[in-house]
C-alpha positions, 0 to 999 in steps of 0.5 A, spaced: 279 187 514 273 192 513 274 197 508 274 204 508 268 208 507 265 215 506 263 219 512 256 220 510 256 226 515 258 230 509 255 233 503 255 229 497 259 235 494 265 233 498 265 226 493 270 230 488 274 224 486 274 217 484 277 215 491 271 219 494 266 216 490 269 208 491 269 210 498 262 213 498 260 206 494 263 202 500 258 206 504 252 203 500 255 196 501 256 197 508 249 199 509 246 194 504 250 188 508 249 191 515 252 188 521 245 188 525 243 181 522 239 184 517 241 179 512 238 173 516 231 177 517 231 178 510 232 171 509 227 168 514 222 173 510 224 171 503 225 164 504 218 162 508 212 161 509 211 156 504 208 149 505 215 146 507 217 152 512 218 149 519 220 154 525 221 150 532 219 156 536 211 157 538 208 162 533 208 168 538 215 168 539 218 174 535 223 169 530 218 165 529 213 171 526 218 172 520 215 165 517 208 164 520 205 171 517 204 173 525 208 180 523 208 185 528 208 192 525 211 195 532 216 190 532 223 194 532 227 188 529 222 188 523 223 196 523 230 196 523 232 190 519 228 191 514 225 198 513 231 202 516 236 199 513 233 199 506 232 206 506 239 207 509 242 203 502 237 207 498 239 214 501 247 212 500 246 210 493 243 217 492 248 221 494 253 217 490 249 218 484 247 225 486 255 227 486 258 223 480 256 228 475 260 233 479 266 229 481 273 229 477 273 222 474 272 220 467 266 219 463 267 211 463 268 211 471 262 215 471 258 211 467 261 205 471 259 207 478 252 210 477 250 203 474 253 200 480 249 205 485 243 205 481 243 197 480 243 197 488 238 202 489 233 198 484 235 191 488 232 195 494 226 198 491 225 191 488 226 188 495 221 193 498 215 193 493 214 185 493 214 186 501 210 192 502 207 194 495 207 201 494 213 205 498 215 212 498 220 213 492 226 217 494 231 218 488 235 224 490 238 225 497 235 228 502 237 234 506 239 230 512 245 226 509 245 222 516 238 220 516 236 213 515 229 215 512 226 211 518 220 215 517 220 216 510 222 224 510 214 225 510 213 223 503 207 219 501 207 212 498 207 211 491 204 206 487 207 199 486 207 201 478 211 207 480 216 203 484 216 198 479 218 204 473 223 207 477 227 199 478 226 198 471 229 205 469 235 204 473 236 197 471 235 199 464 241 204 465 245 200 468 245 193 464 250 195 458 255 200 462 257 194 467 263 189 465 261 182 463 266 179 468 270 181 474 276 180 477 276 176 483 278 182 488 271 185 485 267 179 487 260 181 490 260 187 485 255 186 479 256 185 472 252 186 466 249 179 467 247 180 474 243 187 472 240 183 466 238 177 470 234 182 475 231 185 470 228 179 467 226 177 474 223 184 475 219 183 468 217 176 470 214 178 477 210 184 474 207 179 469 205 174 474 202 179 479 198 182 473 195 175 473 195 173 480 194 180 484 190 185 479 188 189 485 195 192 485 194 195 478 201 193 475 200 194 468 208 194 466 212 188 464 210 182 461 213 174 459 215 176 453 220 181 456 222 177 461 224 172 455 228 177 451 232 179 457 234 172 460 235 170 454 240 176 453 244 172 460 243 165 457 246 167 450 252 171 453 256 165 454 259 167 460 255 162 465 253 155 466 251 150 471 256 146 475 258 139 474 254 137 481 249 141 485 254 141 491 259 144 487 255 150 487 256 152 494 263 149 495 267 154 499 273 152 495 269 154 489 266 160 490 264 165 485 264 159 480 261 160 473 254 159 475 254 164 480 251 171 477 251 175 483 253 173 491 255 177 497 262 174 499 263 172 506 269 171 510 271 167 516 272 171 522 271 171 529 265 176 529 262 180 524 266 178 518 262 172 515 255 169 514 250 169 520 245 165 516 248 158 518 247 159 525 240 159 525 239 154 519 244 149 520 242 142 525 243 143 532 250 142 535 254 142 528 261 142 528 264 149 528 258 154 528 261 157 534 264 154 540 262 147 542 257 148 537 253 154 540 250 157 534 248 151 530 241 153 533 236 150 527 231 156 528 228 155 521 228 148 517 225 144 512 219 139 513 220 131 512 214 132 507 219 136 503 225 131 504 220 126 501 218 129 495 225 129 492 227 123 488 231 118 492 237 119 487 236 127 487 243 129 490 239 136 491 235 133 497 241 131 501 246 137 499 239 142 502 238 138 508 241 134 513 238 128 515 244 124 518 250 129 520 255 128 525 255 133 531 261 137 534 262 131 539 263 126 534 256 123 535 252 121 529 245 124 529 239 122 525 233 125 524 227 121 527 231 116 531 232 117 538 235 117 543 237 124 542 243 128 545 242 134 550 243 139 544 245 146 545 239 152 545 234 148 548 233 143 543 231 136 545 229 132 539 231 132 532 225 130 528 218 133 525 218 138 531 224 142 529 224 140 522 230 138 518 236 143 518 239 146 512 246 142 510 247 147 503 251 151 507 256 146 509 263 150 511 264 150 519 266 157 520 270 160 525 268 162 533 263 166 533 255 166 530 256 171 524 263 167 522 261 162 517 264 163 510 259 161 505 257 166 501 250 168 500 247 167 493 242 172 490 242 170 483 245 163 479 244 160 472 240 155 474 235 160 477 235 164 470 234 158 467 228 156 471 225 163 470 226 163 463 222 156 462 217 159 467 216 165 462 215 161 456 210 157 459 206 164 461 207 166 454 203 160 452 210 157 449 211 151 453 215 147 448 220 152 448 221 152 456 223 144 456 230 145 454 231 150 460 228 146 466 231 139 463 238 142 463 237 144 471 233 137 471 239 133 468 244 136 472 242 132 478 240 126 473 233 126 473 230 125 466 228 130 461 220 132 461 216 131 455 212 137 456 212 142 462 207 146 466 207 151 471 206 146 476 212 143 474 216 149 474 214 151 481 216 143 484 223 145 480 224 151 483 223 148 490 228 143 490 233 147 486 233 154 490 231 152 497 233 157 502 235 162 496 231 168 498 226 166 492 220 162 496 216 167 498 217 172 492 215 165 488 209 164 492 206 172 490 208 171 483 204 165 482 198 167 487 200 161 492 200 165 498 194 162 501 195 155 499 202 155 502 198 158 509 194 152 509 198 146 507 204 149 510 206 145 517 207 152 521 203 157 518 197 160 520 190 156 517 186 163 517 188 166 510 186 174 510 188 178 503 193 182 508 198 177 508 199 178 501 204 184 503 207 185 510 205 191 514 209 198 514 213 199 521 209 203 526 215 207 527 215 209 519 207 211 520 208 215 526 213 219 524 210 220 517 203 222 516 203 222 509 204 214 509 198 209 510 198 202 512 196 196 508 189 194 508 188 189 514 194 191 518 
């Protein structure tokens, strides 16, 4: 059942009590989650391109552009699902933040809800600044309370540094004003651990960008700041790795103690669940819609990636479906024809399609959006690998070893005796494939060009413009103060 939300046709001064604040907060989540496929398009941008990403469409196909760098600023899907919904979420968070000081609620309630709204605002700006560079900073409500801020309300672009400074200010405010854990009925709402994990990632991203892309002018953040913040998460003793890798994603084990922040999904007939498995699972997977429709295999992973794993590493077969049972009971094996007649125009299951994801294995209901699997944004293994990376960046690789080795040992791999950034890059690829990390990792490491040249599906003619996405044409046309990113 969809939660009741505040009517954003109303000015923020109508939020007068705790009920009104919480209804308005539901509205922030409503914009952030979105029933318009927003999350799937975000996934495709964050999770590709990489040297392992495969898209079965021609590169000029709209869906392929999201993983092939052939971004089109005039694409309305691009505009609506990335720029507009991000600013709509920010706008709604601003309304809540503005209203809380005048609402009839306790000081503790005020601090808690302000922290939650500022976390959500910071998360959106962190997403935007990594995609576009500097963007307009909206930190107060606009006069048009219904505005989706499609055109930026005529504000000019702030620098990337200014956006990062605003993100840090929000997260520093929120980090000690949220609970360490949440009851089950609050799954999906941030905790202090989620705030500190995200803040640690912000510091790490800034430190990497200062090295890999100094033209951005980033001066804040450091590897030591990332270490200090991520150690707070580790030393909280709230989180740990699950006994097995598969346990992390089991729908009977949701919000286990490895999950730091996730979006809960439920099985439903229309928009109650997770759309992403529809596009990522191998063709004709059971339950992903009627008679397998929706097991679409739009984006996948390469055979090279599959073969990069140790054969005994369970992450390989949890992540990718080399062999699987189709909805009609037939066993389908990668690269082993003859293949059956698939839905959605697929004629093979081989290098041209890539290996479908197996990480989200819940069959789901009767519609493309109805898969149950939660979307995990931050988990403890990610924190451990970020911490290891920060130690290496700070020149203290010895301190990195226990953290990367804990992740390796969980899947039966031997401990490393020494660690380099290349070890961490590979471990993150194996551990976090398809978890909203790949593209931003490439940016931080300065590896976008490498991914373009080595990937099976991305364009080979690298240009500096591919380090950030273009601003949408609609936003530029509506706001004369915006300037397009160089090269677009």
